[in-house]
N, CA and C atoms as a LAMMPS dump frame, in Angstrom:
ITEM: TIMESTEP
0
ITEM: NUMBER OF ATOMS
474
ITEM: BOX BOUNDS ff ff ff
-5.0000000000000000e+02 5.0000000000000000e+02
-5.0000000000000000e+02 5.0000000000000000e+02
-5.0000000000000000e+02 5.0000000000000000e+02
ITEM: ATOMS id mol type element x y z
1 1 1 N 0.826 -1.188 0
2 1 2 C 0 0 0
3 1 3 C 0.873 1.257 0
4 2 1 N 1.895 1.242 0.827
5 2 2 C 2.785 2.387 0.925
6 2 3 C 3.531 2.603 -0.405
7 3 1 N 3.94 1.506 -1.008
8 3 2 C 4.67 1.58 -2.282
9 3 3 C 3.748 2.107 -3.396
10 4 1 N 2.528 1.656 -3.458
11 4 2 C 1.56 2.117 -4.454
12 4 3 C 1.302 3.611 -4.289
13 5 1 N 1.179 4.059 -3.056
14 5 2 C 0.956 5.468 -2.782
15 5 3 C 2.146 6.306 -3.244
16 6 1 N 3.37 5.827 -3.011
17 6 2 C 4.574 6.544 -3.462
18 6 3 C 4.637 6.622 -4.98
19 7 1 N 4.315 5.533 -5.673
20 7 2 C 4.334 5.519 -7.136
21 7 3 C 3.273 6.474 -7.674
22 8 1 N 2.095 6.457 -7.109
23 8 2 C 1.024 7.35 -7.527
24 8 3 C 1.412 8.808 -7.303
25 9 1 N 2.012 9.11 -6.175
26 9 2 C 2.462 10.466 -5.878
27 9 3 C 3.549 10.903 -6.865
28 10 1 N 4.459 10.007 -7.202
29 10 2 C 5.523 10.294 -8.156
30 10 3 C 4.95 10.654 -9.53
31 11 1 N 4.006 9.859 -10.033
32 11 2 C 3.4 10.144 -11.334
33 11 3 C 2.6 11.434 -11.312
34 12 1 N 1.962 11.733 -10.195
35 12 2 C 1.22 12.991 -10.07
36 12 3 C 2.171 14.179 -10.16
37 13 1 N 3.327 14.068 -9.533
38 13 2 C 4.324 15.134 -9.605
39 13 3 C 4.837 15.329 -11.028
40 14 1 N 5.094 14.24 -11.728
41 14 2 C 5.601 14.327 -13.095
42 14 3 C 4.588 15.008 -13.997
43 15 1 N 3.342 14.601 -13.929
44 15 2 C 2.302 15.182 -14.772
45 15 3 C 2.021 16.631 -14.362
46 16 1 N 2.011 16.916 -13.077
47 16 2 C 1.717 18.255 -12.585
48 16 3 C 2.818 19.259 -12.872
49 17 1 N 4.043 18.809 -13.018
50 17 2 C 5.174 19.702 -13.25
51 17 3 C 5.579 19.771 -14.711
52 18 1 N 4.713 19.358 -15.599
53 18 2 C 5.018 19.382 -17.024
54 18 3 C 5.253 20.825 -17.46
55 19 1 N 6.364 21.065 -18.16
56 19 2 C 6.693 22.427 -18.573
57 19 3 C 5.794 22.869 -19.725
58 20 1 N 5.58 24.175 -19.782
59 20 2 C 4.802 24.758 -20.87
60 20 3 C 5.749 25.64 -21.666
61 21 1 N 6.398 25.06 -22.641
62 21 2 C 7.377 25.782 -23.442
63 21 3 C 6.683 26.742 -24.4
64 22 1 N 7.325 27.868 -24.642
65 22 2 C 6.766 28.854 -25.558
66 22 3 C 6.788 28.344 -26.997
67 23 1 N 7.663 27.39 -27.269
68 23 2 C 7.738 26.832 -28.619
69 23 3 C 6.883 25.575 -28.734
70 24 1 N 5.757 25.589 -28.049
71 24 2 C 4.779 24.509 -28.103
72 24 3 C 4.581 24.068 -29.555
73 25 1 N 4.632 22.764 -29.781
74 25 2 C 4.583 22.278 -31.158
75 25 3 C 3.192 21.878 -31.636
76 26 1 N 2.154 22.178 -30.875
77 26 2 C 0.8 21.976 -31.395
78 26 3 C 0.547 23.081 -32.406
79 27 1 N 0.348 22.705 -33.65
80 27 2 C 0.339 23.663 -34.745
81 27 3 C -1.019 24.298 -34.987
82 28 1 N -0.984 25.537 -35.45
83 28 2 C -2.173 26.249 -35.908
84 28 3 C -2.178 26.14 -37.436
85 29 1 N -2.671 25.011 -37.936
86 29 2 C -2.62 24.722 -39.374
87 29 3 C -3.416 25.717 -40.211
88 30 1 N -4.506 26.241 -39.667
89 30 2 C -5.326 27.196 -40.418
90 30 3 C -4.522 28.464 -40.721
91 31 1 N -3.848 29.018 -39.729
92 31 2 C -3.044 30.222 -39.94
93 31 3 C -1.85 29.918 -40.826
94 32 1 N -1.241 28.746 -40.657
95 32 2 C -0.117 28.363 -41.513
96 32 3 C -0.529 28.342 -42.985
97 33 1 N -1.708 27.797 -43.261
98 33 2 C -2.181 27.754 -44.654
99 33 3 C -2.438 29.161 -45.2
100 34 1 N -2.877 30.085 -44.342
101 34 2 C -3.087 31.465 -44.779
102 34 3 C -1.777 32.126 -45.19
103 35 1 N -0.675 31.744 -44.528
104 35 2 C 0.617 32.373 -44.817
105 35 3 C 1.377 31.704 -45.95
106 36 1 N 0.849 30.597 -46.441
107 36 2 C 1.515 29.88 -47.523
108 36 3 C 1.671 30.795 -48.737
109 37 1 N 2.876 30.834 -49.293
110 37 2 C 3.107 31.624 -50.496
111 37 3 C 4.3 32.544 -50.368
112 38 1 N 4.346 33.53 -51.259
113 38 2 C 5.461 34.473 -51.331
114 38 3 C 5.034 35.835 -50.793
115 39 1 N 5.898 36.422 -49.968
116 39 2 C 5.595 37.666 -49.279
117 39 3 C 6.768 38.626 -49.392
118 40 1 N 6.472 39.908 -49.266
119 40 2 C 7.499 40.941 -49.195
120 40 3 C 7.33 41.671 -47.871
121 41 1 N 8.436 41.849 -47.163
122 41 2 C 8.406 42.619 -45.924
123 41 3 C 8.405 44.091 -46.324
124 42 1 N 7.315 44.796 -46.021
125 42 2 C 7.136 46.156 -46.515
126 42 3 C 7.49 47.237 -45.506
127 43 1 N 7.489 46.902 -44.202
128 43 2 C 7.786 47.93 -43.198
129 43 3 C 8.277 47.28 -41.904
130 44 1 N 9.147 48.002 -41.225
131 44 2 C 9.604 47.616 -39.888
132 44 3 C 9.359 48.825 -38.996
133 45 1 N 8.509 48.659 -37.983
134 45 2 C 8.133 49.779 -37.121
135 45 3 C 8.401 49.463 -35.662
136 46 1 N 8.99 50.422 -34.963
137 46 2 C 9.145 50.327 -33.517
138 46 3 C 9.407 51.714 -32.961
139 47 1 N 9.059 51.898 -31.701
140 47 2 C 9.247 53.187 -31.044
141 47 3 C 10.733 53.511 -30.987
142 48 1 N 11.094 54.707 -31.381
143 48 2 C 12.492 55.134 -31.361
144 48 3 C 13.288 54.675 -32.556
145 49 1 N 12.615 54.279 -33.64
146 49 2 C 13.322 53.745 -34.81
147 49 3 C 14.254 54.771 -35.456
148 50 1 N 14.008 56.059 -35.209
149 50 2 C 14.899 57.08 -35.762
150 50 3 C 16.214 57.161 -34.996
151 51 1 N 16.223 56.639 -33.768
152 51 2 C 17.398 56.765 -32.913
153 51 3 C 18.104 55.444 -32.631
154 52 1 N 17.386 54.342 -32.772
155 52 2 C 17.945 53.038 -32.435
156 52 3 C 18.286 52.238 -33.675
157 53 1 N 19.36 51.48 -33.587
158 53 2 C 19.705 50.544 -34.646
159 53 3 C 19.489 49.148 -34.075
160 54 1 N 18.574 48.406 -34.689
161 54 2 C 18.233 47.072 -34.215
162 54 3 C 18.74 46.047 -35.219
163 55 1 N 19.485 45.076 -34.737
164 55 2 C 20.004 43.994 -35.568
165 55 3 C 18.948 42.886 -35.572
166 56 1 N 18.126 42.846 -36.611
167 56 2 C 17.027 41.888 -36.684
168 56 3 C 17.527 40.497 -37.042
169 57 1 N 17.025 39.508 -36.332
170 57 2 C 17.316 38.095 -36.567
171 57 3 C 18.826 37.802 -36.572
172 58 1 N 19.582 38.605 -35.856
173 58 2 C 21.041 38.461 -35.773
174 58 3 C 21.703 38.473 -37.145
175 59 1 N 21.093 39.178 -38.099
176 59 2 C 21.619 39.213 -39.462
177 59 3 C 22.044 40.595 -39.912
178 60 1 N 21.149 41.568 -39.773
179 60 2 C 21.361 42.854 -40.41
180 60 3 C 20.492 43.889 -39.698
181 61 1 N 20.781 45.167 -39.97
182 61 2 C 19.973 46.249 -39.433
183 61 3 C 18.52 46.07 -39.879
184 62 1 N 17.59 46.404 -39.025
185 62 2 C 16.17 46.184 -39.325
186 62 3 C 15.722 46.888 -40.598
187 63 1 N 16.287 48.043 -40.907
188 63 2 C 15.899 48.767 -42.127
189 63 3 C 16.297 47.997 -43.39
190 64 1 N 17.314 47.14 -43.297
191 64 2 C 17.753 46.344 -44.457
192 64 3 C 16.748 45.252 -44.817
193 65 1 N 15.816 44.954 -43.91
194 65 2 C 14.815 43.921 -44.178
195 65 3 C 13.661 44.439 -45.033
196 66 1 N 13.511 45.749 -45.112
197 66 2 C 12.431 46.312 -45.929
198 66 3 C 12.706 45.96 -47.39
199 67 1 N 11.73 45.351 -48.032
200 67 2 C 11.868 44.895 -49.412
201 67 3 C 12.374 43.466 -49.531
202 68 1 N 12.63 42.806 -48.411
203 68 2 C 13.104 41.417 -48.477
204 68 3 C 11.97 40.487 -48.878
205 69 1 N 12.343 39.383 -49.517
206 69 2 C 11.371 38.404 -49.992
207 69 3 C 11.373 37.189 -49.078
208 70 1 N 10.192 36.734 -48.724
209 70 2 C 10.024 35.583 -47.844
210 70 3 C 9.066 34.606 -48.518
211 71 1 N 9.378 33.33 -48.457
212 71 2 C 8.435 32.325 -48.953
213 71 3 C 8.169 31.332 -47.831
214 72 1 N 6.911 30.935 -47.729
215 72 2 C 6.478 29.995 -46.695
216 72 3 C 5.744 28.838 -47.361
217 73 1 N 6.175 27.624 -47.08
218 73 2 C 5.509 26.416 -47.559
219 73 3 C 4.897 25.762 -46.325
220 74 1 N 3.57 25.687 -46.279
221 74 2 C 2.904 25.239 -45.05
222 74 3 C 2.893 23.727 -44.879
223 75 1 N 2.964 22.965 -45.964
224 75 2 C 2.841 21.517 -45.79
225 75 3 C 4.11 20.87 -45.257
226 76 1 N 5.27 21.546 -45.372
227 76 2 C 6.492 20.992 -44.788
228 76 3 C 7.206 21.986 -43.879
229 77 1 N 6.579 23.125 -43.619
230 77 2 C 7.097 24.16 -42.719
231 77 3 C 8.514 24.595 -43.083
232 78 1 N 8.744 24.76 -44.367
233 78 2 C 10.022 25.272 -44.835
234 78 3 C 9.772 26.517 -45.662
235 79 1 N 10.833 27.156 -46.071
236 79 2 C 10.715 28.349 -46.884
237 79 3 C 12.068 28.955 -47.127
238 80 1 N 12.058 30.252 -47.466
239 80 2 C 13.306 30.932 -47.771
240 80 3 C 13.163 32.415 -47.461
241 81 1 N 14.27 33.013 -47.081
242 81 2 C 14.341 34.452 -46.865
243 81 3 C 15.442 34.998 -47.764
244 82 1 N 15.159 36.135 -48.428
245 82 2 C 16.149 36.781 -49.295
246 82 3 C 16.182 38.267 -48.975
247 83 1 N 17.33 38.731 -48.499
248 83 2 C 17.547 40.157 -48.29
249 83 3 C 18.158 40.721 -49.563
250 84 1 N 17.591 41.812 -50.039
251 84 2 C 18.091 42.48 -51.236
252 84 3 C 18.93 43.671 -50.803
253 85 1 N 20.078 43.842 -51.396
254 85 2 C 20.96 44.96 -51.054
255 85 3 C 20.311 46.26 -51.495
256 86 1 N 19.811 47.028 -50.533
257 86 2 C 19.131 48.283 -50.839
258 86 3 C 20.114 49.462 -50.835
259 87 1 N 21.218 49.307 -50.127
260 87 2 C 22.207 50.379 -50.048
261 87 3 C 23.57 49.754 -49.766
262 88 1 N 24.587 50.584 -49.722
263 88 2 C 25.931 50.085 -49.45
264 88 3 C 26.061 49.515 -48.047
265 89 1 N 25.214 49.957 -47.134
266 89 2 C 25.316 49.482 -45.753
267 89 3 C 24.582 48.153 -45.533
268 90 1 N 23.809 47.716 -46.512
269 90 2 C 23.071 46.452 -46.399
270 90 3 C 23.687 45.408 -47.327
271 91 1 N 23.798 44.205 -46.847
272 91 2 C 24.345 43.135 -47.671
273 91 3 C 23.233 42.222 -48.169
274 92 1 N 23.498 41.542 -49.267
275 92 2 C 22.55 40.551 -49.757
276 92 3 C 22.699 39.296 -48.921
277 93 1 N 21.577 38.611 -48.701
278 93 2 C 21.588 37.398 -47.896
279 93 3 C 20.442 36.515 -48.355
280 94 1 N 20.678 35.225 -48.39
281 94 2 C 19.641 34.265 -48.741
282 94 3 C 19.859 33.012 -47.92
283 95 1 N 18.776 32.456 -47.392
284 95 2 C 18.886 31.241 -46.591
285 95 3 C 17.557 30.501 -46.558
286 96 1 N 17.624 29.17 -46.526
287 96 2 C 16.416 28.401 -46.24
288 96 3 C 16.009 28.634 -44.782
289 97 1 N 14.739 28.486 -44.524
290 97 2 C 14.227 28.618 -43.158
291 97 3 C 13.293 27.446 -42.853
292 98 1 N 13.106 27.189 -41.581
293 98 2 C 12.009 26.348 -41.126
294 98 3 C 11.156 27.211 -40.211
295 99 1 N 9.865 26.944 -40.185
296 99 2 C 8.947 27.786 -39.434
297 99 3 C 7.692 27 -39.102
298 100 1 N 6.993 27.449 -38.093
299 100 2 C 5.649 26.963 -37.801
300 100 3 C 4.956 27.956 -36.891
301 101 1 N 3.652 27.859 -36.837
302 101 2 C 2.847 28.69 -35.944
303 101 3 C 2.154 27.757 -34.973
304 102 1 N 2.354 28.002 -33.673
305 102 2 C 1.724 27.135 -32.692
306 102 3 C 0.353 27.67 -32.292
307 103 1 N -0.369 26.879 -31.521
308 103 2 C -1.736 27.232 -31.112
309 103 3 C -1.797 28.501 -30.267
310 104 1 N -0.644 28.92 -29.69
311 104 2 C -0.603 30.139 -28.882
312 104 3 C -0.421 31.388 -29.737
313 105 1 N -0.342 31.232 -31.069
314 105 2 C -0.165 32.367 -31.955
315 105 3 C 1.281 32.803 -32.104
316 106 1 N 2.217 31.939 -31.729
317 106 2 C 3.635 32.258 -31.865
318 106 3 C 4.18 31.714 -33.177
319 107 1 N 4.926 32.543 -33.862
320 107 2 C 5.602 32.176 -35.099
321 107 3 C 7.021 31.776 -34.712
322 108 1 N 7.373 30.505 -34.91
323 108 2 C 8.685 29.991 -34.548
324 108 3 C 9.508 29.909 -35.825
325 109 1 N 10.672 30.553 -35.848
326 109 2 C 11.498 30.671 -37.042
327 109 3 C 12.924 30.225 -36.757
328 110 1 N 13.469 29.408 -37.659
329 110 2 C 14.884 29.046 -37.637
330 110 3 C 15.476 29.397 -38.99
331 111 1 N 16.555 30.154 -38.976
332 111 2 C 17.307 30.443 -40.194
333 111 3 C 18.407 29.398 -40.241
334 112 1 N 18.347 28.509 -41.233
335 112 2 C 19.202 27.319 -41.161
336 112 3 C 20.449 27.377 -42.031
337 113 1 N 20.59 28.365 -42.91
338 113 2 C 21.775 28.493 -43.768
339 113 3 C 22.119 27.161 -44.411
340 114 1 N 23.336 26.679 -44.218
341 114 2 C 23.767 25.431 -44.845
342 114 3 C 23.691 24.239 -43.902
343 115 1 N 22.926 24.348 -42.834
344 115 2 C 22.826 23.284 -41.836
345 115 3 C 21.484 22.573 -41.953
346 116 1 N 21.374 21.443 -41.294
347 116 2 C 20.082 20.793 -41.151
348 116 3 C 19.36 21.468 -39.986
349 117 1 N 18.048 21.577 -40.091
350 117 2 C 17.28 22.282 -39.063
351 117 3 C 17.5 21.683 -37.681
352 118 1 N 17.653 20.369 -37.586
353 118 2 C 17.84 19.739 -36.276
354 118 3 C 19.177 20.112 -35.649
355 119 1 N 20.123 20.607 -36.459
356 119 2 C 21.431 21.003 -35.939
357 119 3 C 21.509 22.48 -35.575
358 120 1 N 20.457 23.239 -35.846
359 120 2 C 20.417 24.658 -35.499
360 120 3 C 19.732 24.78 -34.143
361 121 1 N 20.461 25.293 -33.166
362 121 2 C 19.954 25.337 -31.791
363 121 3 C 19.292 26.654 -31.416
364 122 1 N 19.366 27.659 -32.254
365 122 2 C 18.729 28.922 -31.905
366 122 3 C 17.701 29.296 -32.961
367 123 1 N 16.768 30.092 -32.538
368 123 2 C 15.704 30.53 -33.424
369 123 3 C 15.028 31.749 -32.847
370 124 1 N 13.893 32.082 -33.38
371 124 2 C 13.196 33.3 -32.993
372 124 3 C 11.72 32.996 -32.793
373 125 1 N 11.142 33.625 -31.785
374 125 2 C 9.721 33.469 -31.477
375 125 3 C 9.079 34.839 -31.607
376 126 1 N 8.142 34.959 -32.538
377 126 2 C 7.453 36.216 -32.786
378 126 3 C 5.951 35.975 -32.725
379 127 1 N 5.204 36.999 -32.416
380 127 2 C 3.738 36.887 -32.383
381 127 3 C 3.18 37.209 -33.767
382 128 1 N 2.188 36.437 -34.2
383 128 2 C 1.503 36.696 -35.471
384 128 3 C 0.281 37.552 -35.17
385 129 1 N 0.145 38.658 -35.896
386 129 2 C -0.989 39.55 -35.683
387 129 3 C -1.527 40.046 -37.017
388 130 1 N -2.779 40.461 -37.001
389 130 2 C -3.438 41.13 -38.134
390 130 3 C -3.355 40.335 -39.431
391 131 1 N -3.48 39.01 -39.352
392 131 2 C -3.365 38.211 -40.565
393 131 3 C -4.648 38.291 -41.396
394 132 1 N -4.446 38.587 -42.674
395 132 2 C -5.521 38.584 -43.663
396 132 3 C -5.015 37.788 -44.859
397 133 1 N -5.802 37.726 -45.919
398 133 2 C -5.385 37.003 -47.116
399 133 3 C -4.225 37.696 -47.824
400 134 1 N -4.04 39.006 -47.6
401 134 2 C -3.015 39.755 -48.321
402 134 3 C -1.934 40.368 -47.438
403 135 1 N -2.062 40.273 -46.118
404 135 2 C -1.053 40.88 -45.251
405 135 3 C -1.064 40.229 -43.87
406 136 1 N 0.023 40.396 -43.168
407 136 2 C 0.111 39.99 -41.775
408 136 3 C 1.303 40.693 -41.139
409 137 1 N 1.349 40.688 -39.809
410 137 2 C 2.447 41.283 -39.054
411 137 3 C 3.083 40.233 -38.167
412 138 1 N 4.399 40.314 -38.022
413 138 2 C 5.129 39.551 -37.021
414 138 3 C 5.659 40.552 -36.014
415 139 1 N 5.447 40.287 -34.726
416 139 2 C 5.845 41.216 -33.681
417 139 3 C 6.889 40.546 -32.796
418 140 1 N 8.052 41.193 -32.69
419 140 2 C 9.143 40.722 -31.849
420 140 3 C 9.262 41.661 -30.659
421 141 1 N 9.576 41.13 -29.505
422 141 2 C 9.762 41.929 -28.307
423 141 3 C 11.245 41.959 -27.967
424 142 1 N 11.796 43.173 -27.816
425 142 2 C 13.213 43.319 -27.489
426 142 3 C 13.37 44.12 -26.205
427 143 1 N 14.54 44.034 -25.612
428 143 2 C 14.868 44.781 -24.409
429 143 3 C 15.709 45.981 -24.805
430 144 1 N 15.218 47.184 -24.481
431 144 2 C 15.941 48.419 -24.756
432 144 3 C 16.103 49.163 -23.438
433 145 1 N 17.328 49.222 -22.953
434 145 2 C 17.644 49.946 -21.717
435 145 3 C 16.751 49.522 -20.559
436 146 1 N 16.502 48.231 -20.444
437 146 2 C 15.73 47.713 -19.324
438 146 3 C 14.23 47.686 -19.517
439 147 1 N 13.729 48.213 -20.616
440 147 2 C 12.291 48.145 -20.87
441 147 3 C 12.054 47.389 -22.175
442 148 1 N 10.894 46.773 -22.282
443 148 2 C 10.591 45.984 -23.475
444 148 3 C 9.878 46.843 -24.512
445 149 1 N 10.269 46.636 -25.756
446 149 2 C 9.669 47.343 -26.886
447 149 3 C 9.292 46.322 -27.941
448 150 1 N 8.257 46.618 -28.698
449 150 2 C 7.813 45.741 -29.771
450 150 3 C 8.306 46.26 -31.114
451 151 1 N 8.805 45.334 -31.929
452 151 2 C 9.167 45.627 -33.316
453 151 3 C 8.148 44.907 -34.176
454 152 1 N 7.513 45.631 -35.092
455 152 2 C 6.506 45.044 -35.956
456 152 3 C 7.044 44.96 -37.378
457 153 1 N 7.064 43.724 -37.906
458 153 2 C 7.454 43.467 -39.281
459 153 3 C 6.178 43.254 -40.068
460 154 1 N 5.912 44.121 -41.054
461 154 2 C 4.674 44.048 -41.835
462 154 3 C 4.948 43.417 -43.192
463 155 1 N 4.112 42.433 -43.552
464 155 2 C 4.281 41.666 -44.793
465 155 3 C 3.087 41.886 -45.706
466 156 1 N 3.349 41.896 -47.018
467 156 2 C 2.319 41.961 -48.052
468 156 3 C 2.531 40.789 -48.996
469 157 1 N 1.426 40.164 -49.43
470 157 2 C 1.51 39.058 -50.367
471 157 3 C 1.963 39.583 -51.727
472 158 1 N 2.834 38.807 -52.374
473 158 2 C 3.335 39.176 -53.711
474 158 3 C 2.312 38.804 -54.765
């Protein structure tokens, strides 16, 4: 009896302490299908954008992403990102990506370059907002001098 009670208590602790990761893999297939296709990032907006330089996705200044091309394939959660050199300060960049949208409305993105997705240990979690058939926004939260600010990446369907 004592042993059964200990085993039952142990299983209760395991189930009760289950972590709730932000990268929850229960997918929002409906929203993923809405984003399927080719998109252009048309604007990057955040408070203080005239004074701050933000390195988006650990790649380039946020202003260099304006005009970039993104493709999303919903049936295999892959795609591609292409940065177009808009000025001398911006470099061209192209990489395959993996992505998905979970039931919590989070857009999970991995820029995989020449690696397999399972070998890439870092990624980005952004909120999906204002999705329509022709546009949507991705919102990233950053820390600026101890306070959090939102960066909004606005996309238009090509």
